[in-house]
ZAKE-199377 format. One record per residue (C-alpha): residue number from 0; x, y, z. Coordinates in Angstrom, 3 decimals. Example, Ala and Ser with C-alpha at 12.3 -4.5 7.8 and 13.67 -1.06 7.14 Angstrom:
SITE  num        xx        yy        zz
SITE    0    12.300    -4.500     7.800
SITE    1    13.670    -1.060     7.140
// end
This chain:
SITE  num        xx        yy        zz
SITE    0    21.465    56.357   -22.971
SITE    1    20.480    55.306   -26.309
SITE    2    16.276    55.342   -26.544
SITE    3    14.411    51.959   -27.491
SITE    4    13.713    51.171   -31.182
SITE    5    12.868    48.827   -33.167
SITE    6    14.812    45.174   -33.378
SITE    7    15.634    42.803   -36.350
SITE    8    16.210    39.411   -35.452
SITE    9    19.571    39.472   -34.567
SITE   10    19.597    42.678   -32.492
SITE   11    20.871    42.453   -28.949
SITE   12    18.210    41.907   -26.071
SITE   13    18.834    45.775   -25.202
SITE   14    16.804    46.698   -27.919
SITE   15    12.748    46.541   -27.997
SITE   16    10.262    45.854   -29.977
SITE   17     6.608    47.891   -29.981
SITE   18     3.726    45.609   -30.653
SITE   19    -0.728    45.758   -29.270
SITE   20    -0.471    42.986   -26.829
SITE   21    -1.030    43.216   -23.069
SITE   22     2.350    42.895   -21.176
SITE   23     5.459    44.346   -21.985
SITE   24     9.245    43.192   -21.908
SITE   25    12.524    44.456   -22.445
SITE   26    15.665    42.788   -21.710
SITE   27    17.767    42.560   -18.185
SITE   28    19.670    44.943   -19.734
SITE   29    17.212    48.146   -20.683
SITE   30    13.966    47.132   -19.094
SITE   31    10.671    45.647   -19.226
SITE   32     7.328    47.368   -19.016
SITE   33     4.274    46.594   -17.607
SITE   34     1.584    48.212   -19.246
SITE   35    -1.808    49.182   -17.941
SITE   36    -3.448    45.892   -18.968
SITE   37    -4.188    44.044   -15.995
SITE   38    -1.378    40.885   -16.098
SITE   39    -2.342    37.271   -16.440
SITE   40    -2.808    34.527   -13.144
SITE   41    -4.413    30.919   -13.402
SITE   42    -7.594    31.284   -12.173
SITE   43    -8.768    34.063   -14.826
SITE   44   -11.730    34.460   -16.626
SITE   45   -12.347    34.764   -19.814
SITE   46   -16.000    36.108   -19.034
SITE   47   -14.226    38.670   -16.672
SITE   48   -13.842    42.811   -18.034
SITE   49   -10.072    43.320   -18.210
SITE   50    -8.690    46.138   -15.683
SITE   51    -6.799    48.116   -17.046
SITE   52    -6.265    48.795   -21.021
SITE   53    -2.967    49.943   -22.994
SITE   54    -0.387    49.098   -25.054
SITE   55     2.283    47.110   -24.535
SITE   56     6.070    46.147   -25.929
SITE   57     8.517    42.986   -25.841
SITE   58    11.840    42.533   -26.772
SITE   59    13.830    39.999   -24.807
SITE   60    16.534    38.033   -26.693
SITE   61    17.324    34.547   -27.142
SITE   62    15.232    32.157   -25.105
SITE   63    12.925    34.961   -23.930
SITE   64     9.556    35.076   -24.413
SITE   65     8.338    37.556   -26.596
SITE   66     5.105    37.839   -25.664
SITE   67     2.232    36.611   -23.680
SITE   68    -1.478    36.917   -22.981
SITE   69    -2.273    38.612   -20.883
SITE   70    -5.598    38.746   -18.792
SITE   71    -6.787    39.856   -15.836
SITE   72    -8.190    38.367   -12.768
SITE   73   -11.997    38.603   -11.860
SITE   74   -13.205    42.319   -11.131
SITE   75   -15.636    40.428    -8.707
SITE   76   -14.474    39.944    -5.084
SITE   77   -15.811    37.442    -2.396
SITE   78   -17.718    38.421     0.918
SITE   79   -16.406    37.967     4.105
SITE   80   -18.581    36.771     6.392
SITE   81   -16.359    37.927     9.814
SITE   82   -17.761    40.938    12.829
SITE   83   -18.560    44.723    12.000
SITE   84   -16.230    47.027    11.376
SITE   85   -14.657    44.472     8.738
SITE   86   -13.491    45.283     4.949
SITE   87   -16.295    44.911     2.557
SITE   88   -14.826    42.107     0.720
SITE   89   -11.717    39.486     0.345
SITE   90    -8.485    40.649    -1.817
SITE   91    -8.055    36.837    -4.310
SITE   92    -5.425    35.703    -5.159
SITE   93    -3.363    33.644    -7.477
SITE   94    -4.503    30.079    -7.625
SITE   95    -3.450    28.107    -5.199
SITE   96    -2.670    30.451    -2.301
SITE   97    -5.470    31.306    -0.116
SITE   98    -6.581    35.191     1.255
SITE   99    -6.859    35.120     5.711
SITE  100    -7.518    38.460     7.764
SITE  101    -4.687    39.074    10.140
SITE  102    -5.731    41.934    11.848
SITE  103    -8.507    44.777    12.053
SITE  104    -9.332    47.577    13.456
SITE  105    -5.618    49.720    12.661
SITE  106    -5.802    53.072    11.781
SITE  107    -4.187    54.127     8.689
SITE  108    -1.962    50.786     8.234
SITE  109     1.299    51.248     6.422
SITE  110     5.086    49.511     6.466
SITE  111     5.034    45.425     8.099
SITE  112     8.287    43.875     9.870
SITE  113     8.131    40.752    10.732
SITE  114    10.702    39.784    13.894
SITE  115    12.032    36.123    14.121
SITE  116     9.737    35.116    16.422
SITE  117     6.579    36.366    14.434
SITE  118     5.727    40.010    16.086
SITE  119     4.419    41.719    13.651
SITE  120     5.112    46.052    13.497
SITE  121     3.294    48.302    11.618
SITE  122     3.485    52.212    11.112
SITE  123     0.075    53.699    11.615
SITE  124    -0.212    57.660     9.963
SITE  125    -3.612    57.739    11.692
SITE  126    -2.003    57.884    15.482
SITE  127     1.487    58.476    14.585
SITE  128     2.452    55.208    16.419
SITE  129     3.724    51.528    15.966
SITE  130     1.279    49.006    16.669
SITE  131     2.705    44.972    17.678
SITE  132     0.470    42.639    16.829
SITE  133     1.045    39.063    18.174
SITE  134    -0.071    35.505    17.228
SITE  135    -0.138    33.817    20.606
SITE  136    -1.800    30.297    19.659
SITE  137    -0.864    30.020    15.386
SITE  138    -4.184    29.937    14.234
SITE  139    -3.344    32.885    11.494
SITE  140    -4.675    35.737    13.078
SITE  141    -3.549    38.511    15.488
SITE  142    -4.589    37.810    19.016
SITE  143    -2.904    40.114    20.603
SITE  144    -3.041    44.197    19.519
SITE  145    -0.927    47.252    21.271
SITE  146     0.724    50.133    20.718
SITE  147     4.505    49.571    21.106
SITE  148     5.384    53.155    21.485
SITE  149     3.899    56.421    19.827
SITE  150     4.576    59.891    19.441
SITE  151     6.090    59.679    16.000
SITE  152     5.784    62.378    13.194
SITE  153     4.350    60.219    10.409
SITE  154     6.198    57.058    10.710
SITE  155     7.313    54.792     8.066
SITE  156    10.132    52.669     7.453
SITE  157    10.649    49.674    10.201
SITE  158    13.510    47.150    11.019
SITE  159    13.573    44.263    12.785
SITE  160    17.570    43.818    13.698
SITE  161    19.358    42.123    16.838
SITE  162    19.441    45.982    19.053
SITE  163    16.129    47.404    18.624
SITE  164    13.433    47.881    16.070
SITE  165    14.102    50.996    13.797
SITE  166    11.653    53.675    12.690
SITE  167    11.575    56.670    10.280
SITE  168     9.822    59.336    10.535
SITE  169     9.483    63.130     8.576
SITE  170    11.956    63.994    11.241
SITE  171    14.750    61.117    11.702
SITE  172    15.809    57.223    12.492
SITE  173    14.718    55.891    15.630
SITE  174    16.361    52.723    17.642
SITE  175    13.360    51.611    20.182
SITE  176    14.071    48.542    21.854
SITE  177    12.782    45.741    21.477
SITE  178    13.369    42.226    23.138
SITE  179    11.352    39.028    22.573
SITE  180     7.672    38.994    24.522
SITE  181     7.799    42.639    24.906
SITE  182     4.796    44.890    24.446
SITE  183     6.706    48.015    24.962
SITE  184     9.821    49.855    23.832
SITE  185    11.686    51.121    27.277
SITE  186    13.490    53.776    25.232
SITE  187    13.942    55.688    21.973
SITE  188    17.049    57.048    20.567
SITE  189    17.025    59.133    17.428
SITE  190    19.861    57.883    15.399
SITE  191    20.430    60.130    12.775
SITE  192    20.726    64.064    12.943
SITE  193    17.479    65.803    12.926
SITE  194    16.751    66.670     9.201
SITE  195    19.133    64.505     7.926
SITE  196    16.454    63.512     5.862
SITE  197    14.969    66.641     3.865
SITE  198    12.744    68.981     5.799
SITE  199     9.493    68.747     7.102
SITE  200     7.719    70.018     3.485
SITE  201     8.993    66.595     2.005
SITE  202     7.010    63.672     1.286
SITE  203     6.734    61.773     4.550
SITE  204     7.445    58.695     3.806
SITE  205    10.498    57.056     4.452
SITE  206    11.483    53.151     3.299
SITE  207    13.951    51.415     5.591
SITE  208    16.538    48.850     5.020
SITE  209    19.282    47.752     6.122
SITE  210    22.570    46.217     4.052
SITE  211    22.300    42.468     3.471
SITE  212    25.616    42.523     6.100
SITE  213    24.234    44.913     9.201
SITE  214    26.538    47.298     8.566
SITE  215    24.921    49.986     7.323
SITE  216    21.397    51.260     6.669
SITE  217    19.672    52.891     3.669
SITE  218    16.451    55.470     3.494
SITE  219    14.420    56.859     1.010
SITE  220    13.822    60.047     0.793
SITE  221    10.930    62.248    -1.587
SITE  222    11.109    65.647    -3.485
SITE  223     9.261    68.173    -2.257
SITE  224     8.039    69.233    -5.468
SITE  225     5.693    67.307    -8.263
SITE  226     8.886    68.347   -10.880
SITE  227    11.577    70.911    -9.549
SITE  228    15.256    71.240    -8.580
SITE  229    15.944    70.549    -5.448
SITE  230    18.662    70.797    -3.153
SITE  231    19.623    66.750    -1.961
SITE  232    18.869    64.877    -0.200
SITE  233    15.769    65.212    -1.458
SITE  234    14.698    62.594    -4.090
SITE  235    17.570    60.217    -3.345
SITE  236    18.778    57.184    -1.275
SITE  237    20.644    58.195     2.031
SITE  238    22.965    55.128     3.233
SITE  239    24.885    56.053     6.877
SITE  240    26.363    53.189     9.032
SITE  241    24.191    51.785    11.536
SITE  242    25.208    54.771    14.494
SITE  243    23.794    57.381    11.840
SITE  244    26.836    58.569    10.808
SITE  245    28.567    58.900     7.287
SITE  246    25.612    59.675     5.306
SITE  247    26.530    59.362     1.464
SITE  248    23.658    59.874    -1.190
SITE  249    23.973    56.388    -3.050
SITE  250    21.450    57.450    -5.446
SITE  251    19.643    61.013    -6.893
SITE  252    17.174    62.130    -9.350
SITE  253    14.388    59.498    -7.827
SITE  254    10.968    61.122    -7.276
SITE  255     9.250    58.894    -4.606
SITE  256    11.107    56.350    -3.774
SITE  257     8.568    54.507    -0.968
SITE  258    10.081    50.684    -0.727
SITE  259    13.630    49.477    -0.389
SITE  260    14.914    46.171    -0.708
SITE  261    18.339    43.724    -1.033
SITE  262    17.982    40.949    -3.728
SITE  263    18.427    37.599    -1.633
SITE  264    19.826    36.502    -4.680
SITE  265    22.160    39.141    -5.907
SITE  266    22.947    41.973    -2.783
SITE  267    21.876    44.630    -4.906
SITE  268    19.383    47.686    -3.751
SITE  269    15.934    47.723    -5.471
SITE  270    13.577    50.444    -5.374
SITE  271     9.827    51.197    -6.499
SITE  272     8.852    54.545    -7.327
SITE  273     6.624    56.636    -7.644
SITE  274     6.962    59.186   -10.667
SITE  275     5.458    62.868   -11.607
SITE  276     2.012    63.795   -12.406
SITE  277     1.773    66.761   -13.597
SITE  278     3.119    65.832   -17.296
SITE  279     0.177    64.857   -19.422
SITE  280    -1.910    61.396   -18.628
SITE  281    -0.277    58.256   -19.034
SITE  282     2.966    59.674   -19.608
SITE  283     5.455    59.040   -17.658
SITE  284     5.693    55.793   -15.549
SITE  285     6.229    54.439   -12.593
SITE  286     8.508    52.223   -12.074
SITE  287    10.841    48.979    -9.905
SITE  288    14.942    48.558   -10.795
SITE  289    17.371    48.210    -9.058
SITE  290    19.727    50.880    -7.785
SITE  291    23.268    51.515    -8.790
SITE  292    25.891    53.087    -6.315
SITE  293    26.496    56.434    -7.519
SITE  294    23.058    56.233   -10.480
SITE  295    20.674    58.997   -11.499
SITE  296    17.327    57.875   -12.893
SITE  297    16.256    61.292   -14.778
SITE  298    14.365    63.150   -12.113
SITE  299    13.758    66.013   -12.401
SITE  300    15.128    66.062   -15.974
SITE  301    14.023    63.177   -17.689
SITE  302    11.216    60.467   -16.988
SITE  303    11.270    56.504   -18.792
SITE  304    14.685    56.721   -19.428
SITE  305    16.136    59.346   -20.942
SITE  306    12.937    61.113   -22.553
SITE  307    13.595    64.207   -21.517
SITE  308    11.055    66.540   -19.674
SITE  309     9.253    69.467   -20.825
SITE  310    10.246    71.584   -19.033
SITE  311    13.224    70.767   -17.941
SITE  312    14.906    68.774   -19.642
SITE  313    16.804    71.067   -21.374
SITE  314    18.763    72.907   -18.128
SITE  315    20.630    69.635   -17.768
SITE  316    21.375    67.342   -21.356
SITE  317    24.309    65.951   -19.084
SITE  318    21.637    64.326   -16.568
SITE  319    19.256    63.137   -19.363
SITE  320    22.343    61.383   -20.967
SITE  321    23.554    59.917   -17.925
SITE  322    20.211    58.752   -16.356
SITE  323    19.721    55.286   -15.960
SITE  324    16.972    53.083   -17.643
SITE  325    15.004    51.874   -14.907
SITE  326    14.055    47.951   -15.258
SITE  327    10.814    47.654   -14.829
SITE  328     8.520    50.302   -16.023
SITE  329     5.033    50.152   -13.802
SITE  330     1.421    51.676   -14.868
SITE  331     1.251    55.663   -14.855
SITE  332    -0.197    56.764   -11.330
SITE  333    -0.360    53.288   -10.323
SITE  334     1.859    54.292    -7.296
SITE  335     3.776    51.356    -6.075
SITE  336     4.840    51.691    -2.219
SITE  337     5.959    48.492    -1.123
SITE  338     8.514    45.717    -2.261
SITE  339     8.650    42.468    -1.071
SITE  340    11.721    39.738    -2.232
SITE  341    10.306    35.881    -0.926
SITE  342    12.207    33.437     0.931
SITE  343    10.846    30.800    -0.821
SITE  344     9.566    29.128     2.682
SITE  345     6.300    27.787     2.730
SITE  346     5.732    29.030    -0.854
SITE  347     6.315    26.413    -4.223
SITE  348     9.522    26.799    -5.390
SITE  349     9.527    28.628    -7.886
SITE  350     8.875    32.008    -6.140
SITE  351    11.605    31.440    -4.697
SITE  352    13.567    35.017    -4.534
SITE  353    10.340    36.833    -6.651
SITE  354     9.723    40.434    -5.934
SITE  355     6.603    41.441    -4.943
SITE  356     5.284    44.889    -6.042
SITE  357     2.574    46.523    -4.005
SITE  358     0.909    49.275    -6.391
SITE  359    -1.672    51.302    -3.730
SITE  360    -3.751    52.602    -6.702
SITE  361    -4.489    56.131    -8.897
SITE  362    -5.736    58.655    -7.143
SITE  363    -8.193    59.146    -9.512
SITE  364   -11.092    55.876    -8.876
SITE  365   -13.078    56.948   -11.440
SITE  366   -10.111    54.998   -13.271
SITE  367    -9.039    52.511   -11.192
SITE  368    -4.973    52.046   -12.008
SITE  369    -3.192    49.243    -9.611
SITE  370    -4.561    48.250    -6.586
SITE  371    -3.104    45.306    -6.712
SITE  372     0.215    43.110    -5.997
SITE  373     1.866    41.942    -8.553
SITE  374     5.246    39.060    -8.586
SITE  375     8.483    40.281   -10.596
SITE  376    10.144    36.676   -11.679
SITE  377    13.932    36.781   -11.346
SITE  378    15.613    34.281   -13.825
SITE  379    19.952    34.239   -12.960
SITE  380    18.992    37.550   -10.752
SITE  381    17.129    39.802   -12.904
SITE  382    13.478    40.837   -13.872
SITE  383    11.696    37.841   -16.358
SITE  384     8.231    38.986   -16.654
SITE  385     5.352    39.328   -14.024
SITE  386     1.641    38.784   -13.404
SITE  387    -1.274    39.716   -10.725
SITE  388    -1.005    38.485    -7.426
SITE  389    -3.529    39.742    -5.211
SITE  390    -6.334    41.713    -6.464
SITE  391   -10.041    42.243    -5.993
SITE  392    -9.704    45.977    -4.294
SITE  393   -12.024    47.597    -5.734
SITE  394   -15.217    46.740    -8.538
SITE  395   -17.811    48.284   -11.461
SITE  396   -21.225    47.972   -10.676
SITE  397   -23.974    49.620   -12.248
SITE  398   -21.267    52.058   -13.880
SITE  399   -20.221    53.447   -10.604
SITE  400   -16.521    52.392    -9.377
SITE  401   -16.223    51.277    -5.677
SITE  402   -12.945    50.846    -3.648
SITE  403   -12.809    48.603    -1.730
SITE  404    -9.369    48.539    -0.908
SITE  405    -5.683    49.800    -0.742
SITE  406    -2.932    47.775    -0.313
SITE  407    -0.080    49.492     1.220
SITE  408     2.771    47.313     2.082
SITE  409     4.049    43.890     2.293
SITE  410     6.314    41.484     4.594
SITE  411     7.015    38.105     5.318
SITE  412     6.280    35.804     8.134
SITE  413     8.340    33.173     9.372
SITE  414     6.560    31.114     7.956
SITE  415     6.530    32.436     4.701
SITE  416     2.982    34.088     4.797
SITE  417     3.094    36.943     3.298
SITE  418     1.535    40.255     5.169
SITE  419    -0.154    42.881     3.357
SITE  420    -1.738    46.077     4.761
SITE  421    -4.350    47.908     3.633
SITE  422    -5.092    51.361     4.807
SITE  423    -8.299    52.185     3.648
SITE  424   -10.045    48.365     4.759
SITE  425    -7.927    49.400     7.692
SITE  426    -6.150    45.649     7.555
SITE  427    -3.866    43.488     7.319
SITE  428    -4.504    40.507     5.018
SITE  429    -2.706    36.745     5.289
SITE  430    -1.575    35.359     2.240
SITE  431    -0.460    31.663     2.508
SITE  432    -0.059    28.644    -0.259
SITE  433    -2.050    25.213     0.185
SITE  434     0.615    22.646     0.438
SITE  435    -1.789    20.423     0.673
SITE  436    -2.913    21.208    -2.858
SITE  437    -0.320    20.418    -5.870
SITE  438     1.131    22.897    -7.754
SITE  439     0.177    20.762   -11.439
SITE  440    -0.706    24.424   -13.134
SITE  441     2.360    26.097   -12.266
SITE  442     4.561    22.507   -12.964
SITE  443     3.242    22.446   -15.724
SITE  444     4.227    25.386   -17.044
SITE  445     7.958    25.991   -15.764
SITE  446     6.803    28.114   -12.897
SITE  447     4.623    30.501   -14.992
SITE  448     1.136    31.115   -14.991
SITE  449    -1.582    28.780   -16.960
SITE  450    -2.429    32.065   -18.698
SITE  451     1.105    32.369   -20.256
SITE  452     1.219    31.642   -24.109
SITE  453    -2.236    31.705   -24.967
// end
């Protein structure tokens, strides 16, 4: 792979131009960088501080924009008047969207999946169980909260299928019986053999998604170490038939792929990946990318595309050269954990089939990175640009940073509302479009946030 170089006016879009701006772009065939600056949204206030800072780069060719001004969502947050216990503050969404509390009182809620009838399933790391949430009166607030199943070992990935609810935990993928109206699973069946997802020392979270034709499912498997040579299935995406057989490695070199989703326009598989931490600060970017069959994505030999790892790069220069450059580089240590492509139902047409990426946030809370949901806009089936969609999960007062929440996963309800789990505040947030309010800001800019190009 060729490293990015400064393009000339006639250079192809796969080359990049570096500059001091706020948000990076790269051509669809290479990658564009979402730098560690806050991304722009319509309601940003000029007096509000930038949440994150850093350099950026650009390189779209043709009619694509080459740069835009980046401003952040306000770091201040709204007070929430609710019974205790409740989160300290309500996150803030892009202009024209409302944020409300869908459910509270959960125990480390992680993955979310919705059924066609509106039932919501949550995997809980704290209890090892699956919780069913149901809004029986349609007011946008869960009024049924029950333990649907228990006894899992750190359950994570979820998928609803006609034959039942699939659950991935540290040991295997399981299928639970589920019928509309039921409040508990009657039976549990192990679909994959034990230890097909790596051993119990692996990173525990396994994302799970089905192919559009329903014939196969895909499971992400993380590495055991931050940087090391490890045997498969570690650091890979595994493909199975729906009966759990015919296991194959679909893609590898992925240190910790935490969420998987198929793009509705193209049918391509996408993932968000947490990269290594041990290299110098702000060096290795997490990323969002299309996953190609048989593709190798660098770990542990390369990062940020084909940049050789200082410890392992010289061991396999062939794999360094074969490394696929990710489509979108995210801020280092931002910890992407959630991914969803919106159907367009209940949202502005401009949001149809865009990707929403959840950044769980950095471990170092003295300098928060992430803690937000990004909207990545697609054009002609490829990532085009991005903006903040949901922020307000932390604030700084008198020089002290206070973490208010940590978004983890995202799913779409049948009415198009987005549901976001928060494993710090232990709640589920619901984001809806204010349909009564015309989308004048977005319409005036052709689907872009109004701050773009300023």
